[in-house]
C-alpha positions in Angstrom: 0.0 0.0 0.0 2.8 2.4 0.9 4.5 1.7 -2.5 1.2 2.4 -4.4 0.8 5.7 -2.5 4.4 6.7 -3.2 3.9 5.8 -6.9 0.7 7.9 -7.1 2.5 10.9 -5.4 5.4 10.6 -7.9 3.0 10.3 -10.8 1.0 13.3 -9.7 4.2 15.4 -9.4 5.2 14.4 -12.9 1.8 15.3 -14.4 2.0 18.8 -12.8 5.5 19.3 -14.2 4.2 18.4 -17.7 1.6 21.2 -17.5 4.5 23.7 -17.3 5.0 25.8 -19.3 2.1 25.1 -21.6 -0.5 26.2 -19.1 1.4 29.5 -18.8 1.3 30.4 -22.5 -0.6 33.6 -23.1 -0.6 37.4 -22.6 -0.9 38.3 -18.9 -1.4 41.8 -17.5 -2.0 43.3 -14.2 -0.5 45.6 -11.5 2.8 45.0 -9.7 2.9 46.3 -6.1 6.4 47.1 -5.0 6.9 47.4 -1.2 10.3 48.7 0.0 11.6 48.4 3.5 10.9 51.6 5.5 8.2 52.9 3.2 4.5 52.7 4.0 3.0 52.8 0.6 3.9 50.6 -2.3 4.9 51.8 -5.7 2.6 50.4 -8.4 3.3 49.8 -12.1 1.6 47.9 -14.8 3.2 44.6 -15.6 2.7 42.3 -18.6 4.1 38.8 -19.1 3.9 37.4 -22.6 4.7 33.7 -22.8 4.6 32.1 -26.2 5.8 29.1 -28.2 8.7 29.5 -30.5 9.9 27.7 -33.6 12.6 26.0 -31.5 11.3 22.9 -29.8 10.9 23.3 -26.1 11.6 27.0 -26.0 9.2 29.8 -25.2 9.3 33.6 -25.3 9.3 35.1 -21.8 8.7 38.8 -22.3 8.2 41.1 -19.3 7.0 44.6 -19.9 6.8 47.1 -17.1 4.8 50.3 -17.4 2.2 51.3 -20.0 4.8 52.0 -22.7 7.3 49.6 -24.2 10.2 51.6 -22.6 11.0 48.8 -20.1 10.5 45.8 -22.4 12.5 42.7 -21.5 12.4 40.1 -24.3 13.8 36.9 -22.7 13.6 33.2 -23.7 12.5 30.4 -21.5 14.3 27.2 -22.4 14.8 23.8 -20.7 18.0 22.9 -19.0 16.6 19.6 -17.8 12.9 19.8 -18.0 12.4 16.2 -16.8 13.9 17.4 -13.5 12.1 20.7 -13.5 15.2 22.7 -14.4 14.6 25.7 -16.8 16.6 28.8 -17.8 15.5 32.3 -18.5 17.9 33.5 -21.0 18.2 37.3 -21.0 20.0 37.1 -24.3 22.9 39.2 -23.0 25.0 36.5 -21.4 22.8 36.3 -18.3 21.1 33.0 -17.6 18.8 32.6 -14.6 18.3 29.1 -13.5 14.7 28.4 -12.6 13.2 25.3 -11.0 9.6 23.9 -11.2 9.0 23.1 -7.5 5.6 22.7 -5.8 3.6 24.0 -8.8 5.8 27.1 -9.0 8.6 28.3 -11.2 11.2 29.5 -8.7 14.7 30.8 -8.5 17.2 32.7 -6.4 20.0 34.7 -7.9 22.3 37.5 -6.8 23.1 40.7 -8.7 25.2 43.5 -7.4 24.2 44.0 -3.8 20.9 42.0 -3.8 19.7 38.5 -3.8 16.4 38.0 -5.6 14.0 35.1 -4.9 11.2 34.9 -7.5 8.2 32.6 -8.0 5.6 32.4 -10.7 2.5 30.2 -10.4 -1.1 29.9 -11.6 -3.9 30.3 -9.0 -7.6 30.6 -9.8 -7.0 31.4 -13.5 -4.5 34.1 -12.7 -0.7 34.2 -12.9 0.9 35.3 -9.7 4.5 36.7 -9.8 6.4 37.4 -6.6 9.9 38.8 -6.0 11.7 39.1 -2.7 14.9 41.1 -2.5 17.5 40.7 0.3 21.0 42.0 0.8 23.9 39.6 0.1 25.8 40.4 3.2 24.4 39.3 6.6 23.3 41.9 9.1 23.8 39.5 11.9 25.4 36.1 12.6 24.1 34.4 15.7 24.3 31.0 17.4 27.3 29.2 18.8 28.3 27.0 15.9 27.3 23.9 17.7 24.8 21.2 16.9 22.4 22.6 19.5 23.0 26.2 18.4 24.2 26.3 14.8 25.5 29.5 13.3 22.6 31.4 11.7 23.0 34.4 9.3 20.2 36.9 8.9 20.0 39.1 5.8 18.2 42.4 5.4 15.0 42.4 3.5 15.0 45.2 0.9 11.7 44.8 -0.9 8.8 42.6 -1.8 7.0 42.7 -5.1 3.7 41.0 -6.1 1.7 41.0 -9.3 -1.6 39.3 -10.0 -1.9 39.0 -13.7 -5.0 38.3 -15.7 -5.0 36.4 -19.0 -5.6 38.9 -21.9 -5.6 36.3 -24.7 
């Protein structure tokens, strides 16, 4: 019975992974709310995510547009690194590759750029595409604990900002 349950769990995880990225294909649009540490009110900006099939097997366009104009238009490519294991790449087409992982029904990653580490996640919920970004500093603000098994060393990092967009399918 335990083996059957394990098999069914593995099978259900595989089926969900096969839905990505096809279920995400489309033109998505909404408002991004950007909360910064120390500020009461968020900044808001229109965000669009356009995900489409390409002529290259397994690759997709991954185009992010911020604002109402095309001034901040980021035409990336989503391609598999090892899609059977849920490993994807967002290719910024300028030498930057962002490793993404399909985990728990979400496309997630963590990467550092300059003085920030960004954790992002994209997922579908109730017919909407949710995008979240957490930015932390790369240098710890505190190291605590004693470095023992009972009290391991723990590093705390400053939270810089949190962004969340709820995007509706346009077409």
